[in-house]
N, C-alpha and C positions, 0 to 999 in steps of 0.2 A: 386827441387831435391827429386827423388823418395825414400820413406823410404820404406826398406826391411827387413824383419824379417826373419831368417833363422831356419829351423829345421833339426837337425842332430842326429844321432846314434851313429856313428863310428868315425874314423880316422879326417875326417873334410877336407879332400883334395880339394873336389870341393867347399866349405867354403873358403879354403885359396886361390884358383883360383880366388874367387869373391873379396877376401880382396887385392890379389895382384894388380888385374884390377883396382880396385877402388884407390888405393895407385898410381897408374902410370897414373891415368888421364884418362883412358881408358873406364871407366865404371861409368857413372853419376847416381849413387846412395849414398844413405845415410844408411850405414848398423847399425840398430837401436837395434840388440840384436840376439843372439843365443839361442835356447832352445832344450833340450835333454831328453831324457827318461833313460838315462842311465849315472850315476854319474861320471863314467871312461872314458866316450867317449872324445878322445882325440880334437873332435871339439871345446869342452867347453875349453881347454887349447890354442887351436888356437885363439879364440875369446878372452880370458883374454889376451892374448898377444899383440893382436891388439887392446886394449882399449875398448873392445866391452863388453856389458851386455852380462853376461852368465848364465843361470839359467839351472838346472834339477828338473824335476819332477818325482816323482817316481810312477809306476802305482799301486805296491802293497799297496801304501797309501790312494787309492780311492776304492770306493765300486764295481765298473766295468768300462768297458773302456768307456762307455758313460762318467761318472763323471770324470775320468781322462781327457778325451778330451777337455769337458767343462773347467775344469779347468787350462788345458793348454791355450786354446784360449783367457780365461779372462786375463790370464798373458800377452798374445802376444798383446792384444787389448789395453792394457795399453801404449804401445809405439805408437801406432796409424799409423800401418804399411799399405802402399799403396800395398804392394805386400809381398806373403810369399811363400819362396822358400823352398822346400824339398830337401835337399842336402844329399842325404843318410840317410833318416828317414825311419826306418825299420817297424814300428807300421802302421796298418791300420785305417784309420780315420773313425769315425763314421760319417754318412751321416749329421746327425743334425749340426755338425761343418763346415763340407765342404760347404754344400748349400748355407751360406751368403757369402761365400768366391769364389764361383765360378766365373771363368773370373779373380781373383786376386791371383792365387796360381799356381805356375808351380812346377812340378816335374822332376827330371831327372832318366831316367830308364837305365839300361845296356842292352838293347836289341833293334832291330828293329820294334818298335810298328808298328802295332798290335799283332805281333809275340812274346811270351814268356812273358806275364805279371807274376808278382810275382816274387819269388826267383829264384836263382840258375840256371840263363840265360846261363851262360857259357858252365856249363857241360851241358844243354839242347842242345844248339847249337851244340856242338860235338858229343852227342848222335844221333842226328838227322841225320847228315852228311851234316849240311849246309856249304857252300863255303863261305858265307858272314856273317859277324855281326857288331853289332855296339850299337849305344846308341841313345835314344830319349829324348826331352823336350817337355812336355805336360801341359796343362792347367789339374788340379786336378778337378775331379768329384767324386762322390760317387763311382762310379764303379771302382774296382781296377786296376790301370794303363790304365783307359779306356777312358779318357779324349782326346779331340783334340788334335791331333801331331802338334806342333807348327814345330820342326825341328829334323833333323837326322844327324848321321854321320856314314859313312860306312868304313869297312875295310875288307879285305880277311883273312879268315881262312886259316893259313898255314899247310903244313904237319908237322907233331909232335907237333901241339899245343895241350897244357894242358890248362885246366881251368884257372890255376894260370897265366899262359904266356899269354893268351888271356886277363885276367883281366888287367894285367900289361900293354900291349900294347894298349888297350882300354883307358886307364885312362887318359891319357894327351890328347885326343882327346874328353873325356867327358868334360874336363875342358874347352877348346875351345869352345865346344858346349853350354856349361852353360853359359859363359860370353857372348857369341854372342847373346845368345836367350834374358837373363835378359837386355842388351843393346838395344835391339828393343824394349823391353816392357819398359823400362824406357824414352825412346824416343818418346813413345806414338804411335809406327808404329804398332804394331801387338794389335789384339784384339779378344776375344773369341764371336763369334756370334751364334745365333739359327741354323747356316747352316755351321758352321765350323770356321776356323781360317781366319781372314782377315788381308791382309798386305796393310797398306796406304789406307784402305777402301776398298779394293777389295778381294773377298775371293779368297784362295790358292787351287788350285786343286789338290795340293799334299804337302805333308811337304817341307819345305825349306831344301835345304842339304848343309851341312857345307864345303867349298872350301877350297881348299889348302892353302890359304893366311889367312885363319882363319875367313873368311867373309861368310855370307850366301848368296845360291843362290836359286833361284826359278827354276821350272821344265822347264822354257825356257832357263835358264842360265844365266839370268839377276842378278847381283849381289843385295842383299837387303841391 
C-alpha cells in the first residue's frame, strides 16, 4: 500500500477527496499525515477528523525559507512516505528539498499547464479572454509549476464567468483529477523519466485527459 503524505495550506477540499476515495476503496493508499504552514488551515481539521496525523510548522519560527523547508521535510520523512501530494500548498519549495523527491511528489494546479503557473489563475484566464480553463497534476520539480504534466482536465469558460464562479465550477473536476492521478501512481502505472511521463512503461506524447466517467485517457482516446 502506497504511503502518502499531504501538504496543504487552505481548506483541504482536495485532501478530503483523497480521504473519501480511500474510504470508498477507490484509492489504494495509506494516508500517513498532513502538514501545513498555516495553523488555521481547515485541511488540518479535516485530517484530524479522519484520524490522520496533522501538524503545522510556522515559517516565522525558522531563520529563512530553506531552514523551514528542511524542518518540514524532516518531519515528513519520519512517516516514510512513498509519495508526497501538494494539495493546495501555497509556498514555493526550495530546490534543495525538492530534488531528493523528484518523481515522488505531485502537485495539483488550477490551470492548463504550462499556461498560467503561479497564483491567480482564474483571474488571468478571464483577463486573457481564454475560452477554456482547467487543472493539471504534475510531478514537482524546482521550477514553479514546471514539472512534467501527468494529467489535465478541461472545461469551457462561460459568458458571465467570474474568478469565483470559475473556481467553484473547476473544484469538483480538480478532485476527480487528483484522485485519478494518485491512483495511477499508487498502482505503479505512471512514472517520471528523463524524457517525460511514462504510462505502463511507454512515454506519453501528451498529458492524460480526464474522461467524463472520471477515468483518465490518452491522446488516442484509450482509457488509462
